[in-house]
C-alpha positions in Angstrom: 137.3 120.6 30.2 139.2 123.2 30.4 139.0 126.8 31.4 142.0 129.3 30.4 143.2 133.1 30.0 144.4 133.9 26.7 145.0 137.4 24.8 143.6 138.2 27.7 140.5 136.4 27.2 138.7 133.9 28.5 138.5 129.8 27.0 136.3 127.2 27.7 137.0 123.6 26.4 138.9 125.9 23.5 136.2 128.7 22.6 136.7 132.2 23.7 134.2 133.4 25.5 132.8 136.5 27.5 131.7 135.7 31.8 127.9 137.0 32.4 127.6 136.4 36.3 124.7 137.3 38.7 125.6 136.5 42.6 123.0 134.2 43.9 122.9 133.4 47.6 121.8 129.2 47.6 121.8 129.8 51.7 119.0 132.6 51.6 117.5 131.0 49.0 114.8 128.0 49.7 116.1 125.1 48.1 112.8 124.6 46.5 113.5 127.3 44.7 117.0 127.5 43.0 116.4 125.8 40.8 114.0 128.6 39.4 116.4 130.9 40.4 119.2 129.3 38.4 117.1 129.2 35.3 115.7 133.0 35.6 119.7 134.0 36.1 120.0 132.3 32.0 117.5 133.5 30.8 118.8 137.6 31.7 121.7 136.0 30.1 124.0 134.9 32.2 126.6 132.3 32.3 127.5 132.2 35.5 126.6 132.7 39.0 128.8 133.6 41.9 128.0 132.7 45.2 130.0 132.4 48.8 130.0 129.8 51.2 129.3 131.2 54.5 130.7 129.1 57.1 128.5 130.1 60.0 125.9 128.4 57.9 127.3 125.3 58.0 128.6 125.1 61.5 126.3 126.4 63.9 127.2 124.6 66.5 131.2 124.5 66.9 132.4 120.7 65.9 128.7 120.3 63.9 129.1 120.2 60.7 125.9 120.0 58.1 125.7 119.6 54.3 122.3 118.3 54.1 118.9 119.9 53.2 118.9 123.9 52.4 123.2 123.6 53.0 123.0 121.0 50.4 126.4 122.8 48.6 126.9 119.7 46.6 123.3 119.7 45.1 123.5 123.5 44.5 126.4 123.2 42.4 125.4 120.0 40.6 122.0 122.1 39.4 124.2 124.9 37.8 126.5 122.6 36.2 123.4 120.2 34.9 122.0 123.2 34.4 125.3 124.9 32.2 126.3 127.6 34.3 129.9 127.8 35.6 130.4 128.8 39.2 132.3 130.9 40.8 132.1 130.8 44.6 134.3 132.1 47.8 134.3 130.8 51.1 132.9 133.2 54.0 
């Protein structure tokens, strides 16, 4: 797998592509709706999503970090990958 820029164009796995991205905040969408919302994004013709990782959502109490249940970032990213969506994420 690869993702590069060549001749001012995005190239994924050797094929030029146009990125069409939407923004979704997994922390604000109930987990049971993640799949539905990502499928809706795909239905709009988008091939990528952008999300941020709100650290205060994962560490509500200093020193106690949680990535379980609604906070399961790995599950969200895996679901996006299963649906063939690229993900751009940033810490927040």
